[in-house]
KOLBAMAR-874610 format. One record per residue (C-alpha): residue number from 0; residue in three letters; x, y, z. Coordinates in Angstrom, 1 decimal, decimal comma, always signed. Layout:
BEGIN
num: NUM&residuo: Ala&x: X&y: Y&z: Z
...
// end
This chain:
BEGIN
num: 0&residuo: Unk&x: +8,3&y: +2,1&z: +27,3
num: 1&residuo: Unk&x: +8,3&y: +0,2&z: +30,5
num: 2&residuo: Unk&x: +10,2&y: -3,0&z: +29,9
num: 3&residuo: Unk&x: +13,7&y: -3,4&z: +31,2
num: 4&residuo: Unk&x: +15,4&y: -4,5&z: +28,0
num: 5&residuo: Unk&x: +17,0&y: -1,9&z: +25,8
num: 6&residuo: Unk&x: +15,2&y: -1,2&z: +22,5
num: 7&residuo: Unk&x: +16,8&y: -2,4&z: +19,2
num: 8&residuo: Unk&x: +17,5&y: +0,5&z: +16,8
num: 9&residuo: Unk&x: +15,8&y: -0,2&z: +13,5
num: 10&residuo: Unk&x: +16,3&y: +2,2&z: +10,7
num: 11&residuo: Unk&x: +14,5&y: -0,2&z: +8,3
num: 12&residuo: Unk&x: +16,2&y: +1,3&z: +5,3
num: 13&residuo: Unk&x: +17,0&y: -1,9&z: +3,5
num: 14&residuo: Unk&x: +16,3&y: -1,6&z: -0,3
num: 15&residuo: Unk&x: +18,2&y: -4,3&z: -2,1
num: 16&residuo: Unk&x: +16,0&y: -5,4&z: -5,0
num: 17&residuo: Unk&x: +13,1&y: -7,4&z: -3,5
num: 18&residuo: Unk&x: +15,3&y: -9,3&z: -1,0
num: 19&residuo: Unk&x: +13,8&y: -9,5&z: +2,5
num: 20&residuo: Unk&x: +15,2&y: -7,1&z: +5,0
num: 21&residuo: Unk&x: +17,7&y: -9,0&z: +7,1
num: 22&residuo: Unk&x: +16,9&y: -7,0&z: +10,2
num: 23&residuo: Unk&x: +13,3&y: -8,0&z: +9,9
num: 24&residuo: Unk&x: +14,3&y: -11,6&z: +9,3
num: 25&residuo: Unk&x: +16,4&y: -11,5&z: +12,5
num: 26&residuo: Unk&x: +13,6&y: -10,0&z: +14,5
num: 27&residuo: Unk&x: +11,3&y: -12,9&z: +13,4
num: 28&residuo: Unk&x: +13,6&y: -15,3&z: +15,2
num: 29&residuo: Unk&x: +13,0&y: -13,8&z: +18,7
num: 30&residuo: Unk&x: +10,9&y: -15,9&z: +21,0
num: 31&residuo: Unk&x: +8,9&y: -13,0&z: +22,4
num: 32&residuo: Unk&x: +7,9&y: -9,5&z: +21,3
num: 33&residuo: Unk&x: +10,8&y: -7,1&z: +20,7
num: 34&residuo: Unk&x: +11,1&y: -3,4&z: +21,6
num: 35&residuo: Unk&x: +12,4&y: -1,3&z: +18,8
num: 36&residuo: Unk&x: +13,5&y: +2,3&z: +18,3
num: 37&residuo: Unk&x: +12,6&y: +3,9&z: +14,9
num: 38&residuo: Unk&x: +14,3&y: +6,9&z: +13,3
num: 39&residuo: Unk&x: +11,5&y: +9,4&z: +14,3
num: 40&residuo: Unk&x: +9,2&y: +9,8&z: +17,3
num: 41&residuo: Unk&x: +9,9&y: +10,2&z: +21,0
num: 42&residuo: Unk&x: +9,2&y: +6,7&z: +22,2
num: 43&residuo: Unk&x: +10,1&y: +3,1&z: +21,6
num: 44&residuo: Unk&x: +7,6&y: +0,5&z: +20,4
num: 45&residuo: Unk&x: +6,8&y: -3,2&z: +20,7
num: 46&residuo: Unk&x: +7,1&y: -5,0&z: +17,4
num: 47&residuo: Unk&x: +4,8&y: -8,0&z: +16,6
num: 48&residuo: Unk&x: +6,0&y: -10,2&z: +13,7
num: 49&residuo: Unk&x: +4,1&y: -13,5&z: +13,6
num: 50&residuo: Unk&x: +0,8&y: -13,9&z: +11,7
num: 51&residuo: Unk&x: -1,3&y: -14,8&z: +14,8
num: 52&residuo: Unk&x: +0,2&y: -12,0&z: +16,8
num: 53&residuo: Unk&x: -0,4&y: -9,4&z: +14,0
num: 54&residuo: Unk&x: -4,0&y: -10,7&z: +13,6
num: 55&residuo: Unk&x: -4,5&y: -10,3&z: +17,4
num: 56&residuo: Unk&x: -3,2&y: -6,7&z: +17,5
num: 57&residuo: Unk&x: -5,2&y: -5,6&z: +14,4
num: 58&residuo: Unk&x: -8,5&y: -7,0&z: +15,7
num: 59&residuo: Unk&x: -8,2&y: -6,5&z: +19,5
num: 60&residuo: Unk&x: -9,9&y: -3,3&z: +20,6
num: 61&residuo: Unk&x: -7,5&y: -3,0&z: +23,5
num: 62&residuo: Unk&x: -5,0&y: -1,6&z: +20,9
num: 63&residuo: Unk&x: -6,0&y: +1,7&z: +19,4
num: 64&residuo: Unk&x: -5,0&y: +3,6&z: +16,3
num: 65&residuo: Unk&x: -6,9&y: +6,7&z: +17,4
num: 66&residuo: Unk&x: -4,8&y: +6,8&z: +20,6
num: 67&residuo: Unk&x: -1,7&y: +7,8&z: +18,7
num: 68&residuo: Unk&x: -3,2&y: +11,2&z: +17,5
num: 69&residuo: Unk&x: -1,5&y: +14,1&z: +19,2
num: 70&residuo: Unk&x: +1,6&y: +12,1&z: +20,1
num: 71&residuo: Unk&x: +5,1&y: +12,1&z: +18,5
num: 72&residuo: Unk&x: +4,6&y: +8,4&z: +17,8
num: 73&residuo: Unk&x: +7,5&y: +6,1&z: +16,5
num: 74&residuo: Unk&x: +7,7&y: +6,1&z: +12,7
num: 75&residuo: Unk&x: +9,9&y: +6,0&z: +9,6
num: 76&residuo: Unk&x: +9,1&y: +9,5&z: +8,1
num: 77&residuo: Unk&x: +9,9&y: +12,9&z: +9,6
num: 78&residuo: Unk&x: +6,3&y: +14,1&z: +9,1
num: 79&residuo: Unk&x: +3,4&y: +11,7&z: +9,9
num: 80&residuo: Unk&x: +1,9&y: +10,7&z: +6,6
num: 81&residuo: Unk&x: -1,6&y: +10,1&z: +7,9
num: 82&residuo: Unk&x: -4,0&y: +13,0&z: +8,6
num: 83&residuo: Unk&x: -5,5&y: +13,1&z: +12,1
num: 84&residuo: Unk&x: -9,0&y: +12,8&z: +10,6
num: 85&residuo: Unk&x: -8,1&y: +9,9&z: +8,4
num: 86&residuo: Unk&x: -10,0&y: +6,6&z: +8,6
num: 87&residuo: Unk&x: -6,6&y: +4,9&z: +9,1
num: 88&residuo: Unk&x: -6,4&y: +6,4&z: +12,6
num: 89&residuo: Unk&x: -9,9&y: +5,8&z: +13,7
num: 90&residuo: Unk&x: -11,3&y: +3,0&z: +15,9
num: 91&residuo: Unk&x: -14,6&y: +1,3&z: +15,9
num: 92&residuo: Unk&x: -17,4&y: +2,2&z: +15,9
num: 93&residuo: Unk&x: -16,5&y: +5,5&z: +14,1
num: 94&residuo: Unk&x: -14,2&y: +3,8&z: +11,6
num: 95&residuo: Unk&x: -16,8&y: +1,0&z: +11,0
num: 96&residuo: Unk&x: -19,4&y: +3,6&z: +10,1
num: 97&residuo: Unk&x: -17,0&y: +5,3&z: +7,5
num: 98&residuo: Unk&x: -15,9&y: +1,9&z: +6,1
num: 99&residuo: Unk&x: -19,5&y: +0,8&z: +5,7
num: 100&residuo: Unk&x: -20,2&y: +4,0&z: +3,8
num: 101&residuo: Unk&x: -17,1&y: +3,9&z: +1,6
num: 102&residuo: Unk&x: -17,3&y: +0,2&z: +0,8
num: 103&residuo: Unk&x: -20,4&y: +0,9&z: -1,2
num: 104&residuo: Unk&x: -18,2&y: +2,4&z: -3,9
num: 105&residuo: Unk&x: -15,8&y: -0,6&z: -4,0
num: 106&residuo: Unk&x: -18,0&y: -3,6&z: -4,2
num: 107&residuo: Unk&x: -16,9&y: -6,2&z: -6,7
num: 108&residuo: Unk&x: -19,9&y: -5,4&z: -8,8
num: 109&residuo: Unk&x: -19,1&y: -1,7&z: -8,9
num: 110&residuo: Unk&x: -15,5&y: -2,4&z: -9,8
num: 111&residuo: Unk&x: -16,5&y: -4,7&z: -12,6
num: 112&residuo: Unk&x: -18,5&y: -1,8&z: -14,1
num: 113&residuo: Unk&x: -15,3&y: +0,4&z: -14,3
num: 114&residuo: Unk&x: -13,0&y: -2,4&z: -15,4
num: 115&residuo: Unk&x: -13,5&y: -1,5&z: -19,1
num: 116&residuo: Unk&x: -12,3&y: +2,0&z: -18,3
num: 117&residuo: Unk&x: -9,3&y: +0,7&z: -16,4
num: 118&residuo: Unk&x: -8,5&y: -1,6&z: -19,4
num: 119&residuo: Unk&x: -8,8&y: +1,3&z: -21,8
num: 120&residuo: Unk&x: -6,4&y: +3,4&z: -19,7
num: 121&residuo: Unk&x: -3,9&y: +0,5&z: -19,6
num: 122&residuo: Unk&x: -4,1&y: -0,2&z: -23,4
num: 123&residuo: Unk&x: -3,6&y: +3,5&z: -24,2
num: 124&residuo: Unk&x: -0,4&y: +3,5&z: -22,2
num: 125&residuo: Unk&x: +0,8&y: +0,2&z: -23,7
num: 126&residuo: Unk&x: +0,0&y: +1,6&z: -27,2
num: 127&residuo: Unk&x: +2,3&y: +4,5&z: -26,4
num: 128&residuo: Unk&x: +5,0&y: +2,2&z: -25,1
num: 129&residuo: Unk&x: +4,9&y: +0,0&z: -28,3
num: 130&residuo: Unk&x: +4,9&y: +3,0&z: -30,6
num: 131&residuo: Unk&x: +8,0&y: +4,5&z: -28,7
num: 132&residuo: Unk&x: +10,0&y: +1,4&z: -29,5
num: 133&residuo: Unk&x: +12,4&y: -0,6&z: -27,4
num: 134&residuo: Unk&x: +14,0&y: -0,8&z: -25,0
num: 135&residuo: Unk&x: +11,2&y: +1,0&z: -23,0
num: 136&residuo: Unk&x: +11,0&y: +1,9&z: -19,3
num: 137&residuo: Unk&x: +8,0&y: -0,1&z: -17,9
num: 138&residuo: Unk&x: +7,9&y: +2,2&z: -14,9
num: 139&residuo: Unk&x: +7,6&y: +5,4&z: -16,9
num: 140&residuo: Unk&x: +5,1&y: +3,9&z: -19,4
num: 141&residuo: Unk&x: +2,9&y: +1,8&z: -17,2
num: 142&residuo: Unk&x: +3,6&y: +1,3&z: -13,4
num: 143&residuo: Unk&x: +3,9&y: +5,0&z: -12,6
num: 144&residuo: Unk&x: +1,1&y: +6,6&z: -14,8
num: 145&residuo: Unk&x: -1,5&y: +3,8&z: -14,8
num: 146&residuo: Unk&x: -2,5&y: +3,8&z: -11,1
num: 147&residuo: Unk&x: -2,3&y: +7,5&z: -10,9
num: 148&residuo: Unk&x: -4,5&y: +8,0&z: -14,0
num: 149&residuo: Unk&x: -6,9&y: +5,4&z: -12,8
num: 150&residuo: Unk&x: -7,6&y: +7,0&z: -9,4
num: 151&residuo: Unk&x: -7,5&y: +10,5&z: -10,8
num: 152&residuo: Unk&x: -9,9&y: +9,4&z: -13,5
num: 153&residuo: Unk&x: -12,3&y: +7,8&z: -11,0
num: 154&residuo: Unk&x: -12,1&y: +10,9&z: -8,8
num: 155&residuo: Unk&x: -12,5&y: +13,1&z: -11,9
num: 156&residuo: Unk&x: -9,5&y: +15,2&z: -11,1
num: 157&residuo: Unk&x: -8,7&y: +17,6&z: -14,0
num: 158&residuo: Unk&x: -5,7&y: +16,5&z: -16,0
num: 159&residuo: Unk&x: -4,1&y: +19,9&z: -15,6
num: 160&residuo: Unk&x: -3,9&y: +19,2&z: -11,8
num: 161&residuo: Unk&x: -2,2&y: +15,7&z: -12,2
num: 162&residuo: Unk&x: +1,4&y: +16,9&z: -12,1
num: 163&residuo: Unk&x: +1,2&y: +18,9&z: -8,9
num: 164&residuo: Unk&x: -0,9&y: +16,2&z: -7,2
num: 165&residuo: Unk&x: +1,8&y: +13,7&z: -8,0
num: 166&residuo: Unk&x: +4,5&y: +16,0&z: -6,7
num: 167&residuo: Unk&x: +2,6&y: +16,5&z: -3,4
num: 168&residuo: Unk&x: +2,2&y: +12,7&z: -3,0
num: 169&residuo: Unk&x: +6,0&y: +12,1&z: -3,5
num: 170&residuo: Unk&x: +6,9&y: +14,8&z: -1,0
num: 171&residuo: Unk&x: +4,6&y: +13,3&z: +1,6
num: 172&residuo: Unk&x: +6,1&y: +9,8&z: +1,3
num: 173&residuo: Unk&x: +9,8&y: +10,9&z: +1,5
num: 174&residuo: Unk&x: +11,9&y: +9,7&z: +4,5
num: 175&residuo: Unk&x: +14,9&y: +12,0&z: +4,5
num: 176&residuo: Unk&x: +15,4&y: +14,2&z: +7,6
num: 177&residuo: Unk&x: +15,3&y: +17,4&z: +5,5
num: 178&residuo: Unk&x: +12,0&y: +16,7&z: +3,9
num: 179&residuo: Unk&x: +9,6&y: +17,5&z: +6,8
num: 180&residuo: Unk&x: +8,7&y: +21,0&z: +5,9
num: 181&residuo: Unk&x: +7,9&y: +20,0&z: +2,3
num: 182&residuo: Unk&x: +5,8&y: +17,1&z: +3,5
num: 183&residuo: Unk&x: +3,9&y: +19,4&z: +5,9
num: 184&residuo: Unk&x: +3,2&y: +21,8&z: +3,0
num: 185&residuo: Unk&x: +2,2&y: +18,9&z: +0,7
num: 186&residuo: Unk&x: -0,3&y: +17,5&z: +3,2
num: 187&residuo: Unk&x: -1,9&y: +21,0&z: +3,7
num: 188&residuo: Unk&x: -2,1&y: +21,6&z: +0,0
num: 189&residuo: Unk&x: -3,8&y: +18,2&z: -0,6
num: 190&residuo: Unk&x: -6,3&y: +18,7&z: +2,1
num: 191&residuo: Unk&x: -7,1&y: +22,1&z: +0,8
num: 192&residuo: Unk&x: -7,5&y: +20,8&z: -2,8
num: 193&residuo: Unk&x: -9,9&y: +18,0&z: -1,8
num: 194&residuo: Unk&x: -12,0&y: +20,2&z: +0,4
num: 195&residuo: Unk&x: -12,6&y: +22,4&z: -2,7
num: 196&residuo: Unk&x: -13,3&y: +19,4&z: -4,9
num: 197&residuo: Unk&x: -15,9&y: +18,1&z: -2,4
num: 198&residuo: Unk&x: -17,6&y: +21,4&z: -2,3
num: 199&residuo: Unk&x: -17,8&y: +21,5&z: -6,1
num: 200&residuo: Unk&x: -19,2&y: +17,9&z: -6,3
num: 201&residuo: Unk&x: -21,8&y: +18,7&z: -3,7
num: 202&residuo: Unk&x: -23,0&y: +21,5&z: -5,9
num: 203&residuo: Unk&x: -22,8&y: +19,6&z: -9,2
num: 204&residuo: Unk&x: -22,6&y: +15,8&z: -8,8
num: 205&residuo: Unk&x: -21,1&y: +13,7&z: -11,6
num: 206&residuo: Unk&x: -20,4&y: +10,0&z: -12,3
num: 207&residuo: Unk&x: -17,1&y: +10,1&z: -10,3
num: 208&residuo: Unk&x: -16,1&y: +8,4&z: -7,1
num: 209&residuo: Unk&x: -16,3&y: +11,5&z: -5,0
num: 210&residuo: Unk&x: -19,9&y: +12,0&z: -6,1
num: 211&residuo: Unk&x: -20,7&y: +8,4&z: -5,4
num: 212&residuo: Unk&x: -19,2&y: +8,6&z: -1,9
num: 213&residuo: Unk&x: -21,2&y: +11,8&z: -1,3
num: 214&residuo: Unk&x: -24,4&y: +10,0&z: -2,2
num: 215&residuo: Unk&x: -23,6&y: +6,9&z: -0,1
num: 216&residuo: Unk&x: -26,0&y: +6,4&z: +2,8
num: 217&residuo: Unk&x: -26,7&y: +3,9&z: +5,5
num: 218&residuo: Unk&x: -30,1&y: +4,9&z: +6,7
num: 219&residuo: Unk&x: -29,9&y: +8,6&z: +7,3
num: 220&residuo: Unk&x: -26,1&y: +8,5&z: +7,8
num: 221&residuo: Unk&x: -23,7&y: +10,0&z: +5,2
num: 222&residuo: Unk&x: -20,3&y: +11,5&z: +4,9
num: 223&residuo: Unk&x: -19,9&y: +15,1&z: +6,0
num: 224&residuo: Unk&x: -17,7&y: +17,4&z: +3,9
num: 225&residuo: Unk&x: -14,5&y: +16,9&z: +6,0
num: 226&residuo: Unk&x: -14,9&y: +13,1&z: +6,1
num: 227&residuo: Unk&x: -15,4&y: +13,0&z: +2,4
num: 228&residuo: Unk&x: -12,3&y: +15,2&z: +1,7
num: 229&residuo: Unk&x: -10,1&y: +13,1&z: +3,9
num: 230&residuo: Unk&x: -11,5&y: +9,9&z: +2,3
num: 231&residuo: Unk&x: -10,6&y: +11,2&z: -1,2
num: 232&residuo: Unk&x: -7,1&y: +12,1&z: +0,0
num: 233&residuo: Unk&x: -6,6&y: +8,7&z: +1,6
num: 234&residuo: Unk&x: -7,8&y: +7,0&z: -1,7
num: 235&residuo: Unk&x: -5,4&y: +9,2&z: -3,7
num: 236&residuo: Unk&x: -2,4&y: +8,3&z: -1,5
num: 237&residuo: Unk&x: -3,1&y: +4,6&z: -1,2
num: 238&residuo: Unk&x: -4,5&y: +4,2&z: -4,7
num: 239&residuo: Unk&x: -1,3&y: +5,4&z: -6,3
num: 240&residuo: Unk&x: +1,2&y: +4,1&z: -3,7
num: 241&residuo: Unk&x: +0,3&y: +0,4&z: -3,6
num: 242&residuo: Unk&x: -0,5&y: -0,2&z: -7,2
num: 243&residuo: Unk&x: +2,5&y: +1,7&z: -8,6
num: 244&residuo: Unk&x: +4,9&y: -0,3&z: -6,5
num: 245&residuo: Unk&x: +3,2&y: -3,6&z: -7,0
num: 246&residuo: Unk&x: +2,9&y: -3,4&z: -10,8
num: 247&residuo: Unk&x: +6,7&y: -2,8&z: -11,0
num: 248&residuo: Unk&x: +7,5&y: -5,4&z: -8,4
num: 249&residuo: Unk&x: +5,4&y: -8,1&z: -9,9
num: 250&residuo: Unk&x: +6,7&y: -7,3&z: -13,4
num: 251&residuo: Unk&x: +10,3&y: -7,5&z: -12,0
num: 252&residuo: Unk&x: +9,7&y: -10,9&z: -10,5
num: 253&residuo: Unk&x: +8,1&y: -12,2&z: -13,7
num: 254&residuo: Unk&x: +11,0&y: -10,8&z: -15,8
num: 255&residuo: Unk&x: +13,7&y: -12,4&z: -13,5
num: 256&residuo: Unk&x: +12,1&y: -15,8&z: -13,0
num: 257&residuo: Unk&x: +11,5&y: -17,4&z: -16,4
num: 258&residuo: Unk&x: +9,7&y: -20,4&z: -15,0
num: 259&residuo: Unk&x: +7,2&y: -18,0&z: -13,3
num: 260&residuo: Unk&x: +6,7&y: -16,0&z: -16,5
num: 261&residuo: Unk&x: +6,2&y: -19,2&z: -18,5
num: 262&residuo: Unk&x: +3,6&y: -20,4&z: -15,9
num: 263&residuo: Unk&x: +1,7&y: -17,1&z: -16,2
num: 264&residuo: Unk&x: +1,7&y: -17,3&z: -20,0
num: 265&residuo: Unk&x: +0,7&y: -20,9&z: -20,1
num: 266&residuo: Unk&x: -2,1&y: -20,6&z: -17,6
num: 267&residuo: Unk&x: -3,5&y: -17,0&z: -18,0
num: 268&residuo: Unk&x: -6,7&y: -18,1&z: -16,1
num: 269&residuo: Unk&x: -4,5&y: -18,6&z: -13,0
num: 270&residuo: Unk&x: -3,3&y: -15,0&z: -13,0
num: 271&residuo: Unk&x: -5,3&y: -13,9&z: -9,9
num: 272&residuo: Unk&x: -3,8&y: -16,8&z: -7,9
num: 273&residuo: Unk&x: -0,3&y: -16,0&z: -9,1
num: 274&residuo: Unk&x: -0,8&y: -12,3&z: -8,2
num: 275&residuo: Unk&x: -2,0&y: -13,2&z: -4,7
num: 276&residuo: Unk&x: +1,1&y: -15,3&z: -4,1
num: 277&residuo: Unk&x: +3,4&y: -12,6&z: -5,4
num: 278&residuo: Unk&x: +1,6&y: -10,0&z: -3,2
num: 279&residuo: Unk&x: +2,2&y: -12,3&z: -0,2
num: 280&residuo: Unk&x: +5,9&y: -12,7&z: -1,1
num: 281&residuo: Unk&x: +6,9&y: -9,1&z: -2,0
num: 282&residuo: Unk&x: +8,3&y: -6,8&z: +0,7
num: 283&residuo: Unk&x: +6,3&y: -3,9&z: -0,6
num: 284&residuo: Unk&x: +7,4&y: -1,3&z: +1,9
num: 285&residuo: Unk&x: +10,2&y: -0,7&z: +4,4
num: 286&residuo: Unk&x: +9,7&y: -1,8&z: +8,0
num: 287&residuo: Unk&x: +6,4&y: -0,8&z: +9,5
num: 288&residuo: Unk&x: +3,5&y: +1,5&z: +9,1
num: 289&residuo: Unk&x: +1,1&y: +3,2&z: +11,5
num: 290&residuo: Unk&x: +1,4&y: +1,9&z: +15,1
num: 291&residuo: Unk&x: -1,3&y: +1,4&z: +17,7
num: 292&residuo: Unk&x: -1,3&y: +2,2&z: +21,4
num: 293&residuo: Unk&x: -2,3&y: -0,1&z: +24,2
num: 294&residuo: Unk&x: -5,4&y: +1,2&z: +26,1
num: 295&residuo: Unk&x: -4,7&y: -1,1&z: +29,0
num: 296&residuo: Unk&x: -2,1&y: -3,6&z: +30,1
num: 297&residuo: Unk&x: -2,0&y: -6,7&z: +27,8
num: 298&residuo: Unk&x: -0,1&y: -9,9&z: +28,3
num: 299&residuo: Unk&x: +1,1&y: -11,2&z: +24,9
num: 300&residuo: Unk&x: +3,8&y: -13,8&z: +23,8
num: 301&residuo: Unk&x: +5,6&y: -13,6&z: +27,1
num: 302&residuo: Unk&x: +5,7&y: -9,8&z: +27,2
num: 303&residuo: Unk&x: +3,7&y: -7,4&z: +29,3
num: 304&residuo: Unk&x: +2,5&y: -4,5&z: +27,2
num: 305&residuo: Unk&x: +1,7&y: -1,6&z: +29,5
num: 306&residuo: Unk&x: -1,2&y: +0,9&z: +28,9
num: 307&residuo: Unk&x: +0,2&y: +3,7&z: +26,8
num: 308&residuo: Unk&x: +2,9&y: +1,6&z: +25,0
num: 309&residuo: Unk&x: +3,1&y: +1,9&z: +21,3
num: 310&residuo: Unk&x: +2,8&y: -1,4&z: +19,3
num: 311&residuo: Unk&x: +3,9&y: -1,9&z: +15,7
num: 312&residuo: Unk&x: +3,0&y: -4,9&z: +13,6
num: 313&residuo: Unk&x: +4,8&y: -6,1&z: +10,5
num: 314&residuo: Unk&x: +2,6&y: -7,3&z: +7,7
num: 315&residuo: Unk&x: +5,8&y: -8,2&z: +5,8
num: 316&residuo: Unk&x: +6,9&y: -10,7&z: +8,5
num: 317&residuo: Unk&x: +3,4&y: -12,0&z: +9,0
num: 318&residuo: Unk&x: +3,4&y: -12,8&z: +5,2
num: 319&residuo: Unk&x: +6,5&y: -14,9&z: +5,7
num: 320&residuo: Unk&x: +5,4&y: -16,8&z: +8,9
num: 321&residuo: Unk&x: +6,4&y: -20,5&z: +8,3
num: 322&residuo: Unk&x: +3,6&y: -21,5&z: +10,7
num: 323&residuo: Unk&x: +1,1&y: -20,0&z: +8,2
num: 324&residuo: Unk&x: +2,9&y: -20,5&z: +4,9
num: 325&residuo: Unk&x: +5,1&y: -23,6&z: +4,4
num: 326&residuo: Unk&x: +8,4&y: -22,6&z: +2,7
num: 327&residuo: Unk&x: +7,4&y: -18,9&z: +3,0
num: 328&residuo: Unk&x: +10,5&y: -17,6&z: +1,2
num: 329&residuo: Unk&x: +9,7&y: -19,5&z: -1,9
num: 330&residuo: Unk&x: +7,3&y: -18,3&z: -4,6
num: 331&residuo: Unk&x: +4,8&y: -21,1&z: -5,3
num: 332&residuo: Unk&x: +2,2&y: -20,1&z: -7,9
num: 333&residuo: Unk&x: +0,2&y: -23,2&z: -7,0
num: 334&residuo: Unk&x: +0,2&y: -22,5&z: -3,3
num: 335&residuo: Unk&x: -3,2&y: -23,2&z: -1,7
num: 336&residuo: Unk&x: -5,1&y: -19,9&z: -1,3
num: 337&residuo: Unk&x: -4,6&y: -18,4&z: +2,1
num: 338&residuo: Unk&x: -5,4&y: -14,8&z: +2,9
num: 339&residuo: Unk&x: -2,3&y: -12,6&z: +3,2
num: 340&residuo: Unk&x: -1,7&y: -9,3&z: +5,0
num: 341&residuo: Unk&x: -0,4&y: -7,1&z: +2,1
num: 342&residuo: Unk&x: -3,6&y: -5,1&z: +2,2
num: 343&residuo: Unk&x: -3,8&y: -5,0&z: +6,0
num: 344&residuo: Unk&x: -6,0&y: -6,9&z: +8,4
num: 345&residuo: Unk&x: -9,0&y: -6,4&z: +10,6
num: 346&residuo: Unk&x: -10,7&y: -3,0&z: +10,9
num: 347&residuo: Unk&x: -8,0&y: -1,2&z: +8,9
num: 348&residuo: Unk&x: -7,8&y: -3,6&z: +5,9
num: 349&residuo: Unk&x: -7,8&y: -1,6&z: +2,7
num: 350&residuo: Unk&x: -11,4&y: -1,0&z: +1,6
num: 351&residuo: Unk&x: -10,4&y: -0,6&z: -2,1
num: 352&residuo: Unk&x: -9,0&y: -4,1&z: -2,5
num: 353&residuo: Unk&x: -11,4&y: -5,0&z: -5,3
num: 354&residuo: Unk&x: -10,2&y: -1,9&z: -7,3
num: 355&residuo: Unk&x: -6,5&y: -2,6&z: -6,5
num: 356&residuo: Unk&x: -6,8&y: -6,3&z: -7,7
num: 357&residuo: Unk&x: -8,6&y: -5,2&z: -10,9
num: 358&residuo: Unk&x: -5,8&y: -2,8&z: -11,7
num: 359&residuo: Unk&x: -3,1&y: -5,4&z: -11,1
num: 360&residuo: Unk&x: -5,0&y: -8,0&z: -13,2
num: 361&residuo: Unk&x: -5,5&y: -5,6&z: -16,0
num: 362&residuo: Unk&x: -2,0&y: -4,2&z: -16,0
num: 363&residuo: Unk&x: -0,1&y: -7,5&z: -15,8
num: 364&residuo: Unk&x: -2,6&y: -9,4&z: -17,9
num: 365&residuo: Unk&x: -2,6&y: -6,9&z: -20,8
num: 366&residuo: Unk&x: +1,2&y: -6,6&z: -20,6
num: 367&residuo: Unk&x: +1,7&y: -10,3&z: -21,0
num: 368&residuo: Unk&x: -0,9&y: -10,6&z: -23,7
num: 369&residuo: Unk&x: +0,4&y: -7,7&z: -25,8
num: 370&residuo: Unk&x: +4,2&y: -8,2&z: -25,5
num: 371&residuo: Unk&x: +5,4&y: -11,7&z: -26,4
num: 372&residuo: Unk&x: +9,0&y: -12,4&z: -25,4
num: 373&residuo: Unk&x: +9,0&y: -9,6&z: -22,8
num: 374&residuo: Unk&x: +12,3&y: -9,5&z: -21,0
num: 375&residuo: Unk&x: +14,6&y: -7,2&z: -19,1
num: 376&residuo: Unk&x: +16,8&y: -5,1&z: -21,3
num: 377&residuo: Unk&x: +19,5&y: -4,8&z: -18,7
num: 378&residuo: Unk&x: +21,0&y: -7,3&z: -16,3
num: 379&residuo: Unk&x: +19,0&y: -7,6&z: -13,0
num: 380&residuo: Unk&x: +21,8&y: -6,1&z: -11,0
num: 381&residuo: Unk&x: +21,6&y: -2,9&z: -13,0
num: 382&residuo: Unk&x: +18,0&y: -2,2&z: -12,1
num: 383&residuo: Unk&x: +17,8&y: +0,9&z: -9,9
num: 384&residuo: Unk&x: +15,6&y: +0,8&z: -6,8
num: 385&residuo: Unk&x: +13,9&y: +3,6&z: -4,7
num: 386&residuo: Unk&x: +15,9&y: +4,6&z: -1,7
num: 387&residuo: Unk&x: +14,1&y: +7,9&z: -0,8
num: 388&residuo: Unk&x: +10,7&y: +6,8&z: +0,5
num: 389&residuo: Unk&x: +9,1&y: +4,1&z: +2,6
num: 390&residuo: Unk&x: +8,2&y: +2,2&z: -0,5
num: 391&residuo: Unk&x: +10,2&y: -0,6&z: -2,3
num: 392&residuo: Unk&x: +10,1&y: -0,7&z: -6,0
num: 393&residuo: Unk&x: +12,3&y: -0,3&z: -9,1
num: 394&residuo: Unk&x: +12,7&y: +3,3&z: -10,3
num: 395&residuo: Unk&x: +13,3&y: +2,1&z: -13,8
num: 396&residuo: Unk&x: +12,5&y: -1,2&z: -15,5
num: 397&residuo: Unk&x: +14,0&y: -1,3&z: -19,0
num: 398&residuo: Unk&x: +12,3&y: -4,0&z: -21,1
num: 399&residuo: Unk&x: +12,4&y: -5,4&z: -24,6
num: 400&residuo: Unk&x: +10,1&y: -7,8&z: -26,5
num: 401&residuo: Unk&x: +9,7&y: -9,7&z: -29,7
num: 402&residuo: Unk&x: +8,9&y: -7,3&z: -32,6
// end
């Protein structure tokens, strides 16, 4: 980095319940951009925290995701999570092409067609939870298996393969310094697996998501085999990661805020609005994700970003920007609807948002409908939280309910 100020070391390892990371809160108070040093990578990075600044970086083509490939870029995990061929590290127009193709499988109309399947999977899991008696661990019975089963079902991954797929995903998301070799192996195994699955679906298409993506066309344009395999891998990672964490986090907030639970039960039709407010509020991950690199010098918020500098944005701080959201640290289920950044922004916003929202609406909606008097079975301070990965979510969520 080329600025004269020393970078602030940011481990971003805070994992106290769903409290906001104090180091991020402190960085939000700085008048200008801040240079930070993350645990891994051979360079510092600029950090952008305000909503407008994050929106600029994520939409300004002077900042490139593709430019980080081949570099030891600043990050929180020993092994870079993202594959070099992933849509998450492409720039327009190439990324626009793939997003246009992939979005055909995630239109609201398409997702509504699979909602009954999603509801059936959730009800089966909740049946098992009810039959097992109480107290029951909501993470084990719903949050963990439901998103995994949903994406595996939509991709038609054989059930016998589910356990090893889940283990690979966990290894890839780990942050410990001794996990790099396992993460490298997991990434290679996942890529090999999906390459084989794509080849199989090309020969014998089915009703699954991979077959639908294989058939997607814009004019004469379509996915090639490598693009399709990487897209399936990306969906597997993001499809499990986000929904698993958020089901648990949303349930925890409802269980620990009686007035919020009462509001959701009293006005079930407002569930989508409540979920959007909770998604804005929840610090769903630690620190930052994938950086961008400046392709030319850029003046921004009193700082001069030089060509070649890495730039990180924080969706977490953008979601708490008081200029955008009055009283941002409060949960207001009646807050006027404003787009948030939990699913990203710009050319790298999650393409599967309709599917993710359908999963959350089904999981939380069916949970509240079927379990009157749902409550935590332990004091909130006894809930254990993940400390091993970049995610933030409860490892266990013991619950009880009215018989």
